[in-house]
C-alpha positions in Angstrom: -11.1 8.2 -15.8 -11.4 5.8 -18.6 -11.3 2.0 -17.8 -7.7 1.0 -18.2 -6.6 -2.6 -19.3 -3.7 -3.7 -17.2 -2.5 -7.4 -17.1 -4.2 -10.6 -18.2 -7.5 -8.9 -19.1 -7.8 -7.1 -15.7 -9.2 -3.5 -16.0 -8.9 -0.6 -13.5 -12.1 1.5 -13.5 -14.2 3.7 -11.2 -16.4 2.0 -8.6 -20.1 1.9 -9.6 -23.3 1.5 -7.5 -24.0 -1.8 -9.2 -20.7 -3.3 -7.9 -22.1 -4.0 -4.5 -22.7 -7.7 -4.8 -19.5 -8.3 -6.7 -17.5 -6.3 -4.2 -19.1 -8.1 -1.3 -18.1 -11.4 -2.9 -14.5 -10.2 -3.4 -14.2 -9.1 0.2 -15.7 -12.4 1.4 -13.4 -14.4 -0.9 -10.4 -12.5 0.4 -11.4 -12.1 4.0 -8.5 -14.1 5.5 -6.0 -12.6 3.0 -7.0 -9.1 3.9 -7.5 -9.5 7.7 -3.9 -8.7 8.7 -3.8 -5.6 6.6 -7.3 -4.0 7.2 -9.5 -2.7 10.0 -11.6 -5.2 11.7 -14.9 -5.5 9.7 -18.3 -6.4 11.1 -20.4 -9.1 9.3 -22.5 -6.6 7.5 -19.5 -5.3 5.6 -19.3 -8.6 3.7 -22.8 -8.4 2.4 -24.2 -6.7 -0.7 -26.3 -4.4 1.4 -23.2 -3.5 3.5 -21.3 -2.7 0.3 -24.2 -0.7 -1.1 -23.8 1.6 1.9 -20.0 1.7 1.6 -20.2 2.4 -2.1 -22.8 5.2 -1.7 -20.6 6.9 0.9 -17.5 6.6 -1.3 -19.3 7.8 -4.4 -20.6 10.8 -2.5 -17.1 11.6 -1.3 -16.0 11.3 -5.0 -18.8 13.6 -6.1 -17.6 16.2 -3.6 -14.0 15.8 -4.9 -12.6 14.1 -1.8 -11.8 10.7 -3.2 -11.6 8.5 -6.3 -12.7 4.9 -5.5 -11.7 2.3 -8.1 -11.9 -1.4 -8.7 -9.9 -4.0 -10.5 -12.2 -6.2 -12.7 -11.1 -9.4 -14.5 -12.3 -10.4 -18.0 -15.2 -12.4 -16.4 -16.4 -9.2 -14.5 -15.2 -10.5 -11.2 -13.8 -7.8 -8.9 -10.2 -8.7 -8.0 -9.0 -5.6 -6.1 -9.5 -2.1 -4.9 -7.5 1.1 -5.3 -8.7 4.3 -3.7 -7.4 7.9 -3.6 -8.8 9.3 -0.4 -8.4 12.5 1.6 -7.9 14.6 -1.5 -6.9 18.1 -0.4 -6.8 20.9 -2.9 -5.4 24.5 -2.4 -1.7 24.7 -1.8 -1.4 21.0 -0.8 -2.9 19.2 -3.9 -2.4 15.8 -2.3 -4.2 12.5 -1.6 -3.7 9.2 0.2 -3.6 6.0 -1.8 -4.7 2.6 -0.5 -5.1 -0.7 -2.4 -5.4 -4.5 -2.3 -5.3 -7.2 -4.8 -7.1 -10.6 -4.7 -5.0 -13.4 -3.0 -5.1 -15.4 -6.2 -3.5 -12.6 -8.2 -1.0 -11.3 -5.7 2.7 -11.3 -6.6 2.1 -11.1 -10.4 2.7 -7.4 -10.9 -1.0 -6.4 -11.0 -0.7 -4.0 -8.0 2.4 -2.4 -9.5 0.7 -1.9 -12.9 -2.5 -0.6 -11.3 -0.7 1.8 -9.0 1.2 3.2 -12.0 -2.1 4.0 -13.7 -3.5 5.5 -10.4 -0.4 7.8 -10.2 -0.9 8.8 -13.8 -4.6 9.7 -13.2 -3.7 11.6 -10.0 -1.1 13.7 -11.9 -2.7 14.1 -15.3 -6.5 14.0 -14.7 -6.8 15.3 -11.1 -3.8 17.6 -11.2 -2.5 16.5 -7.9 1.1 17.3 -6.8 1.6 14.5 -4.3 0.4 11.0 -3.2 1.1 9.5 0.2 0.7 5.8 1.3 1.2 4.1 4.6 2.2 0.4 5.0 2.4 -1.7 8.1 6.1 -2.1 9.0 6.1 -5.8 8.0 4.3 -5.4 4.6 7.3 -5.9 2.3 5.1 -6.6 -0.7 3.3 -3.3 -0.5 6.5 -1.5 0.1 7.9 -3.0 -3.2 4.8 -1.9 -5.1 5.2 1.6 -3.8 8.9 1.8 -4.5 8.5 0.4 -8.1 6.2 3.4 -8.7 8.6 6.0 -7.4 7.4 6.4 -3.9 10.1 7.2 -1.3 10.1 6.6 2.4 9.4 9.8 4.3 8.8 8.6 7.9 7.5 6.4 10.6 4.2 6.7 12.3 3.7 4.9 15.6 0.2 3.6 16.4 -1.0 5.1 13.1 -4.0 3.0 12.2 -6.1 0.4 14.0 -5.5 -2.7 11.8 -6.6 -6.2 12.8 -8.1 -4.8 16.0 -5.0 -3.1 17.4 -3.1 0.2 16.8 -0.1 -0.6 14.6 3.0 1.3 13.4 3.2 2.3 9.8 6.0 3.4 7.4 5.0 6.5 5.3 5.8 6.9 1.6 5.2 9.7 -0.9 5.6 10.4 -4.6 5.9 13.9 -5.9 3.9 14.1 -9.2 5.1 17.6 -10.5 8.3 19.4 -10.0 
């Protein structure tokens, strides 16, 4: 995947080992913004050393074909978001899950929509996937709009689907079919 310019000088590119400190800073800066939407994180997660461990695991998964971890980087080199294709399954399924977040300072400007459009294109054209799935908390209207703007359709409801913010929470499920 080549780095892709999106909006206002922000680029979507594959995560790198040297991103640990910048990613720790991004998570720290967005800790309150992300808390309602993510699993509870321990203090080590917000450190460069914690991110080195996370990145190593994600890049190993990518090496094995199970994921594609990406970051949004602004013109100054600051990480301002994450997009990840995870749980890539080949064979007759050819599917992956997509997850994402955008920096609080850039939310609501169309960046997530533009980045997801590029992720969908990469999944279809470079990875040859047939389908992407995403799950949103039932009250996450912003994420739902990003998905719908990229052709995702609602396919179901999953009670107690993920442990977010310290408790099991219901999610709405969405998918987009990439090939007919």
